[in-house]
C-alpha positions in Angstrom: -0.5 0.1 -0.2 1.1 3.9 -0.7 2.2 5.4 1.8 0.7 8.9 2.5 1.3 12.1 0.1 3.7 14.5 2.5 3.9 18.3 1.7 6.9 19.5 0.7 8.4 19.9 4.1 6.9 17.4 6.3 8.3 15.2 8.1 7.3 11.5 9.3 7.7 10.9 13.2 5.4 7.3 13.4 4.4 5.1 10.3 3.1 1.6 10.9 0.3 -0.9 10.1 -1.5 -2.7 13.2 0.0 -4.2 15.8 -0.4 -8.1 15.3 -3.3 -8.6 17.8 -4.9 -7.3 14.5 -5.4 -11.0 14.3 -6.3 -12.2 17.1 -10.0 -13.0 16.6 -8.6 -15.5 14.1 -6.1 -17.0 16.3 -9.0 -17.7 19.1 -11.5 -19.2 16.3 -8.4 -22.1 15.3 -8.5 -23.2 18.6 -11.4 -25.3 18.3 -10.5 -26.2 14.7 -7.5 -27.6 16.2 -9.8 -29.5 18.6 -11.7 -31.2 16.1 -8.3 -32.0 14.1 -7.2 -33.8 17.2 -10.5 -35.6 17.8 -11.2 -36.6 14.5 -7.8 -38.3 14.4 -8.9 -40.5 17.3 -12.7 -41.3 16.3 -12.8 -44.1 13.7 -16.6 -45.2 12.2 -19.7 -42.8 11.9 -18.4 -40.2 14.1 -15.4 -39.3 12.9 -17.2 -39.0 9.0 -19.2 -36.8 10.6 -15.8 -35.1 12.1 -14.3 -35.1 8.7 -17.6 -32.9 7.5 -17.7 -30.4 10.0 -13.8 -30.0 9.7 -12.7 -29.4 6.1 -15.3 -26.6 5.5 -14.7 -24.9 9.1 -10.7 -24.8 7.6 -11.6 -23.8 4.3 -13.6 -20.5 6.0 -11.6 -19.9 8.9 -8.2 -19.9 6.0 -10.7 -17.4 3.7 -11.3 -15.3 6.8 -7.5 -15.3 8.1 -6.5 -14.2 4.2 -9.8 -11.6 4.4 -8.1 -10.1 8.1 -4.6 -10.0 6.1 -5.7 -8.1 3.3 -7.5 -5.2 5.7 -4.3 -5.6 7.9 -1.9 -4.7 4.9 -3.8 -1.6 3.6 -4.7 0.1 7.0 -1.7 2.2 8.0 -1.4 4.8 10.8 1.3 7.8 10.2 2.2 10.5 12.2 4.0 13.4 10.8 5.2 17.1 11.8 1.7 18.4 10.8 -1.0 15.8 11.1 -1.8 12.4 12.2 -3.2 10.1 9.2 -5.3 7.0 9.2 -5.9 4.9 5.9 -7.5 2.1 5.5 -9.9 -0.4 2.9 -9.4 -2.6 0.9 -12.0 -1.8 -2.7 -13.5 1.2 -0.7 -11.2 3.6 1.1 -11.3 5.6 4.8 -8.9 8.5 5.9 -8.6 10.1 8.5 -6.7 13.3 8.7 -6.1 15.5 12.4 -4.1 18.6 12.2 -2.0 18.9 15.2 -3.2 22.3 15.5 -6.5 21.0 15.9 -4.9 18.1 18.9 -5.9 19.0 22.6 -5.5 15.8 23.5 -3.8 12.4 23.1 -4.2 9.1 25.6 -3.9 5.8 25.1 -5.1 2.8 26.7 -4.2 -0.9 27.1 -5.5 -3.9 28.8 -3.1 -6.6 30.6 -2.8 -9.0 27.3 -2.4 -5.4 25.2 0.4 -4.5 27.7 2.2 -7.7 27.5 2.2 -7.7 23.9 3.2 -3.7 23.1 -0.2 -2.9 21.6 -3.5 -0.8 22.7 -5.3 2.2 22.0 -5.3 5.8 21.1 -7.3 8.4 21.3 -7.0 11.7 20.0 -9.2 14.9 21.3 -9.8 17.6 18.6 -11.6 20.6 18.2 -12.6 19.1 14.5 -16.6 18.1 13.8 -15.7 14.1 14.8 -13.9 15.4 18.4 -12.5 12.3 19.1 -11.0 9.9 17.2 -10.2 6.4 18.3 -7.5 3.8 16.1 -7.0 0.1 17.6 -3.6 -1.6 17.8 -1.6 0.9 17.9 2.4 -0.7 18.5 3.4 1.5 21.7 0.9 3.9 22.1 3.0 5.1 24.9 6.1 5.8 23.0 3.6 7.5 19.9 2.0 9.1 22.0 5.1 11.1 23.2 6.1 11.2 19.4 2.6 13.5 19.0 3.3 15.5 22.1 6.2 16.4 20.9 5.6 16.9 16.8 2.5 19.2 18.6 5.3 20.8 20.7 7.5 21.9 17.5 4.2 23.0 15.5 3.8 25.9 18.5 7.7 27.0 18.0 7.5 27.0 14.2 7.6 30.2 12.8 4.5 31.2 11.3 4.7 32.0 7.4 5.2 35.7 6.4 1.3 37.4 5.4 1.2 38.8 2.2 1.7 42.1 1.7 -1.7 44.5 0.1 -1.9 44.1 -3.1 -1.0 47.6 -4.0 2.3 47.0 -2.4 3.2 43.4 -4.3 5.5 44.5 -7.3 4.9 43.1 -11.2 8.7 44.0 -12.1 9.4 39.9 -12.3 6.0 39.9 -15.1 7.4 42.9 -16.8 10.3 40.9 -18.8 8.9 40.4 -22.3 5.6 40.7 -24.2 2.5 41.3 -23.0 1.4 37.7 -24.3 4.9 36.3 -22.1 3.4 38.0 -19.3 0.2 37.0 -18.9 1.1 33.5 -19.8 3.5 33.6 -17.0 0.8 34.8 -14.6 -1.2 32.3 -15.7 0.9 29.7 -14.5 1.7 31.5 -11.1 -2.2 31.5 -11.2 -2.5 27.8 -12.2 0.1 26.6 -10.0 -1.4 27.7 -6.4 1.2 30.9 -6.2 -1.5 33.1 -6.5 -5.1 33.6 -5.3 -7.9 34.5 -7.7 -8.0 38.0 -6.1 -4.6 39.2 -6.4 -4.4 36.9 -10.4 -7.2 39.3 -11.5 -5.0 42.5 -9.4 -2.0 41.6 -11.5 -3.7 40.6 -14.6 -5.5 44.6 -14.3 -2.2 45.8 -13.8 -0.6 44.3 -16.5 -3.4 45.2 -18.9 -3.6 48.7 -18.1 
């Protein structure tokens, strides 16, 4: 699965698929299959035939189930960067969650006893967005991920703010007046298409060139 697309100056802090505990339910259901297999080996006659009828379909369904869970696990990824938290999942249809770090108000984690022993757990992120709280399960070492996200949030607070654009009346257009009018208009169109100019700036610069 392709990783999330990053901004030019964005740095990945944490990136991983879910913990192997993701397969806990199929693993638990494999226990009855093993019990049926052992019972089948020690049985004979009609009872053995009945167990065989139960065993092989059960094993086939279990194998298909494991393949499906593995496919979902492969296409699920939790990523934390210097700007946002990203979660992607889905095989045929895709679901994604993105939480900008400047909207994160709190990061908590929860581990049961077994999850703590195995190094897994749930990560709960509270934000000022529409959802309010997002829960991500089967995160590897959620306590370490919590620290990494808090460190990234602290870094965003001390990151220098982007300088504001000066008023349109103060913005020079000398860098455009380097050729014919058609060449200048083409450069202006390219700057607007790349996102370097807003619609208002584009209209103002075009008015000045034509004027």
